C-alpha positions, -999 to 999 in steps of 0.1 A, spaced: 144 133 156 132 110 127 152 79 119 147 85 82 139 119 68 134 127 31 134 163 21 124 177 -13 138 146 -30 138 148 -69 154 127 -96 148 130 -133 160 112 -164 164 120 -201 148 87 -210 110 87 -207 112 50 -200 124 57 -165 100 75 -142 113 106 -123 103 118 -88 96 154 -78 98 171 -44 91 140 -23 92 145 15 83 123 44 97 111 78 95 78 97 108 64 130 130 34 136 111 1 131 84 17 109 73 -3 79 64 22 51 44 8 21 47 26 -12 18 25 -36 9 41 -69 1 32 -105 27 16 -128 53 41 -139 47 66 -111 83 65 -97 81 39 -69 112 20 -79 130 52 -87 123 65 -52 139 35 -36 170 36 -57 173 74 -52 171 71 -15 198 44 -14 220 65 -37 215 97 -16 223 79 17 255 64 2 266 98 -11 256 115 22 233 139 3 214 163 25 181 155 9 180 122 28 189 120 65 192 85 78 205 71 111 209 36 97 244 25 91 235 -7 72 212 -1 43 201 -29 19 183 -26 -14 166 -59 -21 169 -59 -58 207 -62 -54 204 -95 -36 210 -125 -59 220 -161 -56 248 -166 -82 255 -203 -75 224 -224 -70 245 -256 -67 254 -247 -32 234 -257 -2 211 -233 16 234 -233 46 266 -225 26 247 -199 6 237 -180 37 270 -184 57 290 -172 27 267 -141 25 275 -129 60 300 -101 59 293 -81 91 315 -104 111 344 -128 105 338 -148 136 326 -183 125 303 -188 155 286 -154 151 281 -162 114 264 -194 122 242 -178 149 230 -151 124 222 -178 98 203 -200 124 183 -169 134 169 -162 99 165 -199 90 143 -204 121 122 -173 114 114 -185 79 110 -222 88 140 -233 66 159 -253 92 150 -286 76 164 -274 42 199 -264 52 215 -294 34 194 -289 2 209 -274 -28 192 -241 -38 185 -254 -73 162 -281 -58 140 -257 -38 104 -248 -46 95 -212 -56 84 -204 -21 115 -219 -4 138 -201 -29 121 -168 -21 126 -174 16 163 -180 10 165 -147 -9 148 -129 20 171 -147 45 201 -135 25 187 -100 27 184 -101 65 214 -122 75 237 -91 77 212 -74 101 203 -44 79 189 -14 98 171 0 67 156 -22 40 144 -10 6 123 -36 -11 109 -34 -47 79 -58 -50 97 -87 -34 66 -109 -33 50 -100 -67 56 -133 -85 43 -155 -57 8 -169 -57 -16 -153 -33 -17 -180 -6 21 -185 -5 27 -147 -7 6 -141 23 23 -167 44 58 -154 35 48 -118 41 35 -128 76 68 -144 84 89 -116 69 72 -86 85 69 -103 119 107 -107 117 112 -70 109 90 -60 138 109 -83 162 142 -68 151 130 -32 148 142 -30 112 130 0 93 116 -9 59 104 9 28 86 -15 4 68 -13 -29 37 -34 -30 16 -45 -60 -16 -52 -42 -31 -21 -24 -49 -41 3 -18 -60 12 1 -28 16 -25 -15 40 -23 -48 60 14 -50 64 24 -13 67 25 12 95 25 42 71 17 43 34 32 67 8 9 71 -23 26 84 -54 12 96 -88 32 108 -117 64 110 -95 48 132 -68 36 125 -33 -2 124 -31 -6 113 5 15 100 33 -5 87 62 -15 56 83 -33 29 63 -66 38 81 -64 74 71 -54 67 35 -85 46 31 -110 63 54 -97 99 51 -83 103 16 -70 138 9 -78 138 -28 -100 122 -55 -70 102 -67 -65 87 -32 -102 79 -28 -104 61 -62 -71 42 -59 -87 13 -41 -114 6 -66 -150 16 -74 -163 45 -54 -193 67 -56 -185 104 -63 -208 134 -59 -196 168 -71 -203 199 -50 -220 230 -63 -200 261 -70 -210 293 -52 -210 320 -79 -212 348 -53 -185 337 -29 -165 319 -57 -161 287 -38 -176 253 -34 -202 254 -7 -221 221 -6 -227 188 -24 -261 182 -38 -276 147 -40 -304 149 -65 -315 113 -69 -350 108 -83 -374 124 -57 -346 124 -31 -327 156 -25 -300 159 1 -276 188 6 -244 184 26 -224 215 37 -188 212 29 -161 223 53 -131 244 43 -124 240 6 -140 205 1 -157 202 -33 -171 167 -36 -182 137 -15 -174 101 -18 -191 70 -6 -173 36 -7 -194 7 -20 -192 -11 14 -206 20 32 -241 14 18 -262 -7 42 -289 -30 29 -324 -29 43 -314 -4 69 -328 31 75 -303 58 84 -315 84 109 -292 112 97 -279 101 63 -292 89 29 -320 64 23 -328 52 -12 -347 26 -31 -327 13 -60 -329 -11 -89 -301 -37 -91 -289 -37 -127 -258 -57 -124 -244 -83 -100 -207 -96 -98 -198 -124 -75 -164 -117 -58 -162 -146 -33 -169 -131 2 -192 -105 -13 -212 -93 -44 -205 -61 -62 -237 -45 -74 -245 -17 -98 -277 0 -86 -297 24 -108 -318 54 -98 -338 69 -126 -314 83 -152 -285 89 -128 -252 72 -131 -253 38 -114 -242 35 -78 -217 9 -67 -224 -11 -36 -211 -43 -20 -229 -68 2 -225 -104 13 -263 -108 6 -276 -120 -27 -300 -93 -37 -330 -94 -60 -341 -68 -86 -345 -40 -61 -333 -30 -26 -335 -4 1 -301 11 8 -288 37 32 -256 55 41 -248 72 75 -233 106 75 -202 94 93 -194 72 63 -195 101 38 -160 113 28 -153 150 20 -128 156 -8 -110 187 -21 -118 203 -55 -113 182 -85 
């Protein structure tokens, strides 16, 4: 039996400023961290609030074994003149025992390296320390299900990564189930066990991070993580279905039979290999028409005759031309567009 099960969950609003959700369904086990992704206005925040509301009202569309459910956006620090210690001790309400309260506070303070700040007033804390105190206040009552709406979004990248490492390690240690909305897709892949991808209020894909990236179930899923090379399959007029994808690039022609109802193929920029010949895949000579430095790699636009440019990435600094290849195992089959 699933720890959290969402069945055909829908919520709509008269105001167009609030995104609705439609027929959302997924399950997860205890201790699972579920990342929620999607473009702005697709219903991510609405999903979290609706799940909390349905659990509280014991609505049958959401089955949950957790008794203590916490929505992060409801956590606030109203009096920043208090010390970190007093703020957290006063936030404990699952027990009235003073010793138990202090033990709960010590536990979260230690996890977030805040022990040396217990006598500091909240108003004197840095942005990172303040965010840690907020997260401690979220966790001090030992929630069994956490619902988090972009809790790290306003932090700079280095600080954000450090706090996320601490936070999700604590959740794993305590087996706390968590649904969280992330702003950076690759961070959601890194810190989640499962990922729910939404678009226009509807579920697009619910899978492991690896499957979402390497085995997308749609063109939307494939394109969500940035530039990707798409090749459309040919339509079989006799059998009235897509039968194969055709690569017609300059003098190079390659046909790839599509399984089931797949209609197009995708190749991620990093799947192209430089100065490498593929035994069973695609081998091309391309002209480099644009180069963008991205730190650990370059993003290139490679031109072949009059075709649309290909996107490829490499840690190598390329000249005006290059030999590139892609193995068959790195080609992604996608459903009809």
